[in-house]
C-alpha positions as CSV (number, residue, x, y, z in Angstrom):
1,X,0.0,-0.2,0.0
2,X,1.9,3.2,-1.1
3,X,1.5,6.8,0.8
4,X,-1.2,9.2,-1.1
5,X,0.0,11.9,-2.6
6,X,-2.4,14.6,-2.7
7,X,-5.9,15.4,-1.3
8,X,-7.7,13.6,-4.7
9,X,-5.7,10.5,-3.9
10,X,-7.0,10.6,-0.5
11,X,-10.7,11.0,-1.4
12,X,-10.4,8.8,-4.6
13,X,-8.7,5.8,-2.7
14,X,-7.9,6.2,0.7
15,X,-11.9,6.3,2.2
16,X,-13.2,3.0,3.4
17,X,-16.8,4.1,4.1
18,X,-18.6,7.8,4.3
19,X,-21.8,9.0,6.2
20,X,-23.5,12.0,6.0
21,X,-25.9,13.0,9.3
22,X,-27.3,15.9,11.2
23,X,-24.9,16.5,14.3
24,X,-25.8,18.1,17.1
25,X,-29.2,20.3,16.7
26,X,-29.7,23.3,19.4
27,X,-33.5,23.8,19.3
28,X,-35.5,26.9,20.7
29,X,-38.7,25.6,22.4
30,X,-41.0,28.6,23.0
31,X,-44.9,29.9,22.7
32,X,-44.9,32.0,19.4
33,X,-47.7,34.8,21.2
34,X,-45.5,35.1,24.0
35,X,-42.2,36.5,22.3
36,X,-43.8,40.3,22.2
37,X,-45.1,42.8,24.3
38,X,-48.7,42.9,23.0
39,X,-49.4,39.2,22.9
40,X,-48.0,39.1,26.5
41,X,-50.4,41.8,27.5
42,X,-53.0,39.9,25.3
43,X,-52.4,36.9,27.6
44,X,-53.1,38.1,30.7
45,X,-55.8,40.9,30.3
46,X,-57.8,38.8,26.8
47,X,-57.1,35.0,28.0
48,X,-57.0,34.9,31.4
49,X,-59.0,38.2,32.1
50,X,-57.1,40.4,34.4
51,X,-58.0,44.2,33.9
52,X,-54.1,44.9,33.2
53,X,-51.0,43.0,32.5
54,X,-47.7,43.3,35.1
55,X,-45.2,41.6,35.6
56,X,-47.0,41.0,39.4
57,X,-48.9,38.2,37.5
58,X,-46.3,36.2,36.7
59,X,-44.8,35.4,39.9
60,X,-47.4,33.3,40.9
61,X,-47.0,30.9,37.8
62,X,-43.1,31.0,38.1
63,X,-43.9,29.8,41.7
64,X,-46.1,27.2,40.4
65,X,-43.5,26.0,38.2
66,X,-40.6,25.5,40.3
67,X,-42.3,23.6,43.1
68,X,-44.0,21.1,40.2
69,X,-40.2,20.6,38.6
70,X,-39.3,20.0,42.3
71,X,-42.3,17.6,43.4
72,X,-41.6,15.9,40.2
73,X,-37.4,14.6,41.5
74,X,-39.2,13.9,44.8
75,X,-41.6,11.6,43.2
76,X,-39.3,10.1,39.9
77,X,-36.8,9.9,42.8
78,X,-34.5,11.9,40.2
79,X,-30.8,13.8,41.7
80,X,-31.2,17.3,41.7
81,X,-27.8,19.3,41.8
82,X,-26.4,22.7,41.3
83,X,-23.9,22.6,38.4
84,X,-20.6,24.0,39.5
85,X,-18.9,26.6,38.0
86,X,-15.6,24.7,37.1
87,X,-16.7,21.9,35.3
88,X,-18.5,21.9,32.1
89,X,-22.4,20.2,32.7
90,X,-21.9,17.6,29.8
91,X,-19.2,16.0,31.7
92,X,-21.3,16.0,34.8
93,X,-24.5,14.3,33.2
94,X,-21.9,11.7,31.5
95,X,-21.0,10.4,34.8
96,X,-24.5,9.8,35.9
97,X,-25.9,9.2,32.6
98,X,-23.1,5.5,32.7
99,X,-24.6,4.6,35.8
100,X,-28.1,4.6,34.6
101,X,-29.4,1.4,34.1
102,X,-33.3,2.2,31.9
103,X,-33.7,2.0,28.6
104,X,-35.3,5.6,28.6
105,X,-35.8,8.3,31.8
106,X,-34.4,11.3,33.4
107,X,-30.7,10.8,34.3
108,X,-30.1,14.3,36.4
109,X,-32.4,17.5,37.3
110,X,-29.1,20.4,37.3
111,X,-29.9,24.0,38.0
112,X,-27.6,27.2,36.8
113,X,-28.4,30.5,36.4
114,X,-28.0,32.3,33.6
115,X,-29.2,35.1,31.0
116,X,-32.5,35.1,29.5
117,X,-35.3,37.3,27.8
118,X,-37.7,38.4,30.0
119,X,-40.2,41.2,30.1
120,X,-40.6,43.7,32.9
121,X,-42.8,46.0,34.2
122,X,-41.9,49.5,34.0
123,X,-43.8,52.9,35.3
124,X,-44.9,55.2,32.8
125,X,-46.8,58.9,33.1
126,X,-49.5,60.0,30.9
127,X,-48.4,63.4,29.6
128,X,-52.1,64.7,29.2
129,X,-53.8,62.8,33.2
130,X,-50.6,62.9,34.4
131,X,-51.3,59.4,36.0
132,X,-48.4,56.5,36.3
133,X,-49.9,53.2,34.5
134,X,-47.6,49.9,34.7
135,X,-46.0,49.1,31.0
136,X,-44.3,45.9,29.7
137,X,-40.9,46.1,28.3
138,X,-38.4,43.2,27.0
139,X,-35.5,42.9,29.0
140,X,-32.7,40.4,29.9
141,X,-32.1,39.0,33.3
142,X,-30.5,36.0,35.4
143,X,-32.7,33.5,36.4
144,X,-32.4,29.7,37.2
145,X,-32.6,27.6,34.7
146,X,-33.7,23.7,35.0
147,X,-31.7,21.2,33.4
148,X,-33.8,17.8,32.5
149,X,-30.5,15.6,31.2
150,X,-32.7,12.4,29.8
151,X,-32.7,9.0,27.5
152,X,-35.2,8.6,24.8
153,X,-35.8,5.5,23.4
154,X,-35.4,6.0,20.2
155,X,-33.2,9.4,20.5
156,X,-30.8,8.3,22.9
157,X,-29.3,11.2,25.6
158,X,-30.4,14.6,25.0
159,X,-31.2,17.5,27.3
160,X,-34.4,20.4,27.5
161,X,-33.9,23.2,29.4
162,X,-36.7,25.4,30.9
163,X,-36.3,29.4,32.0
164,X,-38.0,29.8,35.4
165,X,-39.3,32.9,34.6
166,X,-42.1,33.8,32.2
167,X,-42.3,33.5,29.5
168,X,-40.5,30.0,30.1
169,X,-38.8,29.9,27.3
170,X,-36.8,26.1,26.4
171,X,-34.2,24.4,24.7
172,X,-33.5,21.3,23.3
173,X,-30.0,19.7,22.5
174,X,-29.9,16.4,20.8
175,X,-27.6,14.7,18.6
176,X,-28.2,13.1,15.6
177,X,-25.2,10.7,15.4
178,X,-26.7,9.5,19.1
179,X,-30.3,8.8,17.1
180,X,-28.5,7.1,14.7
181,X,-26.7,4.4,17.0
182,X,-30.0,3.7,19.1
183,X,-31.8,3.1,15.5
184,X,-29.3,0.4,14.5
185,X,-29.0,-1.3,18.0
186,X,-33.0,-1.4,17.7
187,X,-32.8,-2.7,14.3
188,X,-29.9,-5.6,15.3
189,X,-27.2,-4.3,13.0
190,X,-23.6,-4.5,14.2
191,X,-21.7,-1.3,14.4
192,X,-18.1,0.2,15.6
193,X,-18.9,3.5,17.3
194,X,-16.5,6.8,17.2
195,X,-16.9,9.5,19.2
196,X,-19.6,10.9,18.2
197,X,-20.1,9.2,14.8
198,X,-19.1,5.6,13.3
199,X,-16.8,3.9,12.1
200,X,-17.2,0.3,10.3
201,X,-20.7,-0.6,10.7
202,X,-22.5,-3.8,8.6
203,X,-25.0,-2.4,6.2
204,X,-23.8,0.9,5.3
205,X,-26.6,1.4,3.1
206,X,-28.9,1.1,6.0
207,X,-27.1,4.0,8.2
208,X,-27.1,6.1,5.6
209,X,-30.9,5.4,5.1
210,X,-31.8,6.1,8.9
211,X,-29.9,8.8,9.2
212,X,-31.4,10.9,6.4
213,X,-34.6,10.0,8.0
214,X,-33.9,12.0,11.1
215,X,-37.3,14.2,9.8
216,X,-38.4,17.7,11.5
217,X,-41.7,15.7,12.2
218,X,-39.9,12.7,14.6
219,X,-38.1,15.8,16.5
220,X,-41.3,17.3,17.0
221,X,-42.6,14.4,18.3
222,X,-39.7,14.2,20.3
223,X,-40.7,17.7,22.2
224,X,-44.2,16.8,22.3
225,X,-43.5,13.4,23.9
226,X,-41.5,14.9,26.8
227,X,-43.5,18.3,27.7
228,X,-46.5,15.6,28.3
229,X,-43.8,14.0,30.9
230,X,-42.0,16.5,32.3
231,X,-43.3,19.5,34.6
232,X,-45.0,21.9,32.3
233,X,-45.4,26.3,33.1
234,X,-48.6,26.5,31.3
235,X,-51.7,24.8,32.2
236,X,-54.4,22.8,30.2
237,X,-56.6,26.2,29.9
238,X,-53.8,27.7,28.6
239,X,-53.0,24.9,26.1
240,X,-56.3,24.5,24.8
241,X,-56.1,28.4,24.0
242,X,-53.5,28.5,21.2
243,X,-50.5,29.1,23.7
244,X,-48.5,26.1,22.8
245,X,-44.8,25.1,22.6
246,X,-43.4,25.6,19.2
247,X,-40.1,24.9,17.4
248,X,-37.0,26.5,15.9
249,X,-33.5,26.0,15.1
250,X,-30.8,28.2,17.0
251,X,-27.9,26.2,16.1
252,X,-27.4,22.4,13.6
253,X,-24.3,20.9,12.7
254,X,-24.3,18.7,9.5
255,X,-21.5,16.6,9.0
256,X,-19.6,14.4,7.0
257,X,-17.6,11.5,7.9
258,X,-15.2,9.7,5.8
259,X,-13.4,6.9,7.5
260,X,-9.9,6.5,6.5
261,X,-7.8,3.4,5.9
262,X,-4.7,4.3,8.5
263,X,-4.0,7.5,10.3
264,X,-1.4,8.7,8.5
265,X,-3.8,9.3,4.9
266,X,-5.4,12.3,7.3
267,X,-2.0,13.6,8.1
268,X,-1.0,13.8,4.3
269,X,-4.9,15.5,4.1
270,X,-3.8,18.1,6.1
271,X,-0.6,18.6,5.4
272,X,-2.1,19.2,1.4
273,X,-4.2,21.3,2.6
274,X,-2.9,23.4,4.7
275,X,0.1,23.9,2.2
276,X,-2.6,24.6,-0.9
277,X,-6.0,25.9,1.0
278,X,-5.0,28.6,3.2
279,X,-7.0,30.8,1.1
280,X,-10.1,29.0,1.1
281,X,-12.0,31.7,3.9
282,X,-11.5,34.5,1.1
283,X,-14.7,35.8,-0.4
284,X,-14.1,34.2,-3.8
285,X,-13.8,30.8,-2.7
286,X,-16.4,31.0,0.7
287,X,-19.2,32.0,-2.3
288,X,-18.0,28.7,-4.0
289,X,-18.3,26.6,-0.7
290,X,-21.3,28.0,0.7
291,X,-23.0,28.7,-3.3
292,X,-24.0,32.3,-2.0
293,X,-23.0,35.4,-3.2
294,X,-20.5,38.0,-1.5
295,X,-20.4,41.6,-1.8
296,X,-18.7,44.3,0.1
297,X,-22.1,44.7,2.2
298,X,-21.9,40.9,3.4
299,X,-21.6,40.9,7.0
300,X,-18.9,38.9,8.8
301,X,-14.9,38.3,8.6
302,X,-13.9,36.3,5.9
303,X,-11.1,34.4,7.0
304,X,-8.8,30.9,7.4
305,X,-8.2,29.9,10.7
306,X,-5.9,26.8,11.3
307,X,-6.2,25.6,14.9
308,X,-3.8,23.1,16.1
309,X,-4.4,20.7,19.2
310,X,-1.6,18.8,20.3
311,X,-0.4,17.9,16.4
312,X,-3.7,17.4,15.1
313,X,-4.8,20.5,12.9
314,X,-8.2,21.8,11.8
315,X,-9.3,23.9,9.2
316,X,-12.1,26.8,10.1
317,X,-13.8,28.9,7.4
318,X,-16.2,31.6,8.1
319,X,-19.2,32.7,6.4
320,X,-21.7,35.6,8.2
321,X,-22.5,33.8,11.6
322,X,-21.8,29.9,10.4
323,X,-18.8,28.2,9.8
324,X,-17.3,25.5,8.5
325,X,-14.6,23.5,9.9
326,X,-12.5,20.4,9.0
327,X,-10.3,18.0,11.3
328,X,-8.9,14.8,12.0
329,X,-11.4,13.0,14.2
330,X,-9.4,10.4,16.2
331,X,-7.0,9.8,14.2
332,X,-9.5,7.7,11.9
333,X,-11.6,9.6,10.2
334,X,-11.8,12.9,8.1
335,X,-14.9,15.1,9.8
336,X,-16.1,18.0,7.4
337,X,-18.6,20.0,9.2
338,X,-21.1,22.8,8.8
339,X,-22.4,24.6,11.3
340,X,-25.3,27.4,10.7
341,X,-25.9,29.4,13.8
342,X,-28.4,31.8,11.8
343,X,-30.3,30.2,9.2
344,X,-31.1,34.0,7.4
345,X,-27.6,33.7,6.6
346,X,-29.1,31.3,3.4
347,X,-32.3,32.8,3.1
348,X,-34.0,30.4,5.0
349,X,-36.3,30.5,8.4
350,X,-35.5,29.4,11.5
351,X,-38.8,27.3,12.2
352,X,-38.2,23.8,12.5
353,X,-40.1,23.2,9.3
354,X,-37.0,24.5,7.2
355,X,-35.0,21.7,8.2
356,X,-34.9,19.9,4.7
357,X,-33.5,22.9,3.3
358,X,-30.7,23.9,5.9
359,X,-29.8,20.2,5.5
360,X,-29.1,20.1,2.2
361,X,-27.3,23.9,2.1
362,X,-25.3,22.0,4.7
363,X,-24.2,18.6,3.1
364,X,-23.8,20.5,-0.2
365,X,-21.3,23.0,1.7
366,X,-19.1,19.9,2.7
367,X,-18.8,18.3,-0.8
368,X,-18.3,21.7,-2.3
369,X,-15.4,22.7,0.1
370,X,-13.9,18.8,-0.8
371,X,-14.1,19.7,-4.1
372,X,-12.0,22.8,-3.8
373,X,-9.4,21.1,-2.0
374,X,-9.4,18.4,-4.7
375,X,-9.5,21.1,-8.0
376,X,-6.6,23.2,-5.8
377,X,-2.9,23.3,-8.1
378,X,-0.8,20.0,-6.6
379,X,2.1,19.6,-8.6
380,X,2.2,15.8,-7.5
381,X,-1.3,15.4,-9.8
382,X,0.4,16.8,-12.7
383,X,3.7,15.3,-12.5
384,X,2.6,12.0,-14.2
385,X,1.2,13.9,-17.2
386,X,3.8,15.9,-17.6
387,X,6.4,13.0,-17.6
388,X,3.8,11.5,-20.4
389,X,4.0,14.5,-22.5
390,X,7.2,15.0,-22.4
391,X,8.9,11.4,-23.3
392,X,8.2,9.5,-26.4
393,X,5.0,7.4,-26.4
394,X,3.3,4.5,-28.9
395,X,-0.5,5.4,-29.3
396,X,-2.6,2.8,-31.1
397,X,0.5,1.9,-32.9
398,X,1.8,5.3,-33.8
399,X,5.3,6.3,-32.6
400,X,5.1,9.7,-31.2
401,X,7.8,12.2,-30.7
402,X,8.5,14.3,-27.2
403,X,7.3,17.6,-26.4
404,X,10.5,18.7,-24.7
405,X,9.3,21.2,-22.7
406,X,12.5,23.6,-23.1
407,X,12.3,23.1,-27.0
408,X,10.9,26.7,-28.1
409,X,8.5,25.6,-30.5
410,X,7.0,23.6,-27.9
411,X,6.5,27.0,-25.7
412,X,5.2,28.2,-28.7
413,X,2.4,25.3,-29.7
414,X,1.2,25.2,-26.0
415,X,0.9,29.2,-25.9
416,X,-1.5,28.8,-28.8
417,X,-3.2,26.0,-27.3
418,X,-4.5,28.5,-24.9
419,X,-5.1,31.0,-27.2
420,X,-7.4,28.2,-29.4
421,X,-9.2,27.1,-26.3
422,X,-11.2,30.9,-26.5
423,X,-12.4,29.5,-30.1
424,X,-15.6,27.7,-30.3
425,X,-15.1,26.4,-33.9
426,X,-11.8,25.6,-32.9
427,X,-9.1,25.7,-35.3
428,X,-6.9,25.0,-38.8
429,X,-3.9,25.2,-40.1
430,X,-3.4,28.4,-41.5
431,X,-4.7,29.9,-37.5
432,X,-1.4,27.7,-36.5
433,X,0.6,29.0,-39.0
434,X,-0.3,32.8,-38.5
435,X,0.0,32.6,-34.6
436,X,3.3,30.0,-34.5
437,X,5.1,32.3,-37.1
438,X,4.9,35.4,-34.5
439,X,5.6,33.7,-31.4
440,X,8.5,32.1,-32.9
441,X,9.5,35.6,-34.2
442,X,9.6,34.2,-38.0
443,X,7.7,34.8,-41.4
444,X,4.8,32.8,-42.1
445,X,5.9,31.5,-45.0
446,X,8.7,30.1,-44.0
447,X,6.6,27.5,-42.0
448,X,5.3,24.3,-44.6
449,X,2.5,22.6,-44.0
450,X,4.6,19.4,-43.5
451,X,5.7,20.8,-40.5
452,X,2.5,21.8,-39.1
453,X,1.0,18.8,-39.5
454,X,3.5,17.4,-38.0
455,X,3.0,19.5,-35.1
456,X,-0.3,19.1,-34.8
457,X,0.1,15.5,-35.3
458,X,2.0,15.3,-31.8
459,X,-0.7,17.4,-30.0
460,X,-3.3,15.1,-30.9
461,X,-1.3,11.5,-30.2
462,X,-0.5,13.5,-26.8
463,X,-3.8,14.1,-25.7
464,X,-3.7,18.1,-26.0
465,X,-5.7,18.2,-29.2
466,X,-8.7,16.0,-31.0
467,X,-10.3,16.8,-34.4
468,X,-13.5,18.4,-34.7
469,X,-15.9,15.9,-35.8
470,X,-17.9,17.5,-38.3
471,X,-15.4,20.3,-40.1
472,X,-11.6,19.9,-40.9
473,X,-10.3,21.6,-37.9
474,X,-8.8,20.8,-34.5
475,X,-10.2,21.9,-30.5
476,X,-8.3,21.9,-27.7
477,X,-9.2,19.2,-25.0
478,X,-8.7,21.6,-22.3
479,X,-12.8,22.7,-23.1
480,X,-15.3,20.5,-22.5
481,X,-18.5,21.6,-24.3
482,X,-17.3,22.9,-27.7
483,X,-19.9,23.2,-30.2
484,X,-19.4,23.0,-34.0
485,X,-20.0,26.2,-36.3
486,X,-23.1,25.2,-38.1
487,X,-22.2,24.5,-42.2
488,X,-22.9,27.2,-44.4
489,X,-25.4,27.1,-47.1
490,X,-23.9,27.6,-50.8
491,X,-25.1,30.8,-52.3
492,X,-27.5,30.8,-55.1
493,X,-25.7,31.7,-58.2
494,X,-27.5,34.7,-60.4
495,X,-29.1,33.1,-63.6
496,X,-27.3,33.1,-67.1
497,X,-27.2,36.4,-68.5
498,X,-28.4,38.4,-65.7
499,X,-26.4,41.1,-63.8
500,X,-24.6,40.0,-60.9
501,X,-24.8,43.2,-59.5
502,X,-28.4,43.7,-59.3
503,X,-30.2,41.7,-56.4
504,X,-33.8,41.4,-55.2
505,X,-35.4,44.6,-53.8
506,X,-34.5,46.3,-50.6
507,X,-37.2,45.0,-48.4
508,X,-35.9,41.2,-49.6
509,X,-32.3,41.7,-49.1
510,X,-30.6,40.1,-46.5
511,X,-27.8,41.6,-44.8
512,X,-24.6,41.4,-46.5
513,X,-22.1,39.0,-45.3
514,X,-19.7,41.3,-43.6
515,X,-22.6,42.5,-41.2
516,X,-24.0,39.4,-39.9
517,X,-24.2,38.2,-36.2
518,X,-22.3,35.2,-36.9
519,X,-19.4,37.1,-39.0
520,X,-19.1,40.1,-36.6
521,X,-18.2,37.7,-33.8
522,X,-15.8,35.7,-36.0
523,X,-13.9,39.1,-36.9
524,X,-14.4,39.9,-33.9
525,X,-12.6,36.8,-32.4
526,X,-9.8,36.8,-35.3
527,X,-8.9,40.5,-34.2
528,X,-8.3,39.2,-30.4
529,X,-6.2,36.4,-31.9
530,X,-4.1,38.8,-34.0
531,X,-3.3,40.9,-31.4
532,X,-2.4,38.1,-28.5
533,X,1.4,38.3,-29.8
534,X,1.5,42.3,-29.7
535,X,-0.4,42.2,-25.9
536,X,2.7,40.2,-24.9
537,X,5.2,41.7,-26.7
538,X,5.5,38.5,-29.5
539,X,6.3,40.4,-32.5
540,X,7.1,38.8,-35.9
541,X,9.4,40.5,-38.2
């Protein structure tokens, strides 16, 4: 087994398996009608029948909600802790999760103070009567939050976090790879897990189908299921009146995991990527990756960051509030991951129903980044092609001489190919004669047809040009979509004895041949072709 030499070689020959899946999702669970001051006022005045809306009316709801949480903890026998400030909440929950014996249930309830949007009451004065009245305003405050760390039979571990102050907004955090592992286990399909991913699977197609099946409807069903089981801040009458929780997407990670044959392959990949793709964060590259137009008014910083943890580097590219990163996962797999922090960066709404559109954006961005990295100039890729062109070959029983790179004629031929690539109709022998003579600094009549045919034959057998299918011309193979020139119709000759200078009436005459659109286009291309040597200072004698 040989070492890979380039990014393209790694992707094409050293990937043993790949999986596209939603990774982490962080969702906002909120009551839509209670996100504005007017909606809160309508809740208290029109729905609950109070004469005015004030934050004083919110306090009893908060106390009942907190009391319900404490009652739930006691009845269910769930640990209730206060998260320490010097430890990550996920690390604390992982220790409890390791000892949890059941397939489904609440593992832990944790308490922490965090900032959240709230509604306050401020006193305002009527300018005409001078009387003071309460007025609701939106603000932020540090309030207690309760984290419910749970395990679901279908989704695996997740948490639901509730604020204990009106309007009691919650946050849901789940993991698409944990959902996939649960589904594979229930289906009896063997797999080897990575940390937050899969290393191997007995049925890769089934695994990909399960990952693709994680839909907005299933996530919404998860939220409804656990809202029925956990303490709820709103009464049944409130929910019947339409004050129900809805779900939007705050952050979504869309990952492509490509398992590599051995660890050194990943190190080769990142060495090549870092060497050749430090400009991938530039605006012109970012708009290729994300498929979005970037202008001077596009917000955000355009940069490429290479972060190193130990000896393992990772590549980070930013676009507005979203980002894409690449890293070597556990030394076994290449992980390309697009994180969308604001769906409006891509003209998509935040509601959960927009998950299919965000999924398409995220996965396509991953593929585009890999495509940009594959197409980056790499001398290792061109070494073999360069060797084949500069050595003699035998093609279909015909021996063809080498194209010596230091030969002035070869340099002139290659320069001419770059010019002829712009001609959609291809080129003929006389085109080569005119341009090659100027590039070599000789008179055109000194170049014989035999020598030109010899040079064209060498280019054709080396695979640099091909004969035109419908006309006696050649075309460079650098251009893949060349259209043949439509065959010109012969001009009708005047009848015997007729004056050739007398034509049809003016209203039936066609445009003269020198003024038609095709002729003007040919003349323009011919002018550009003739002026090419003058532009580069390659004047003939």
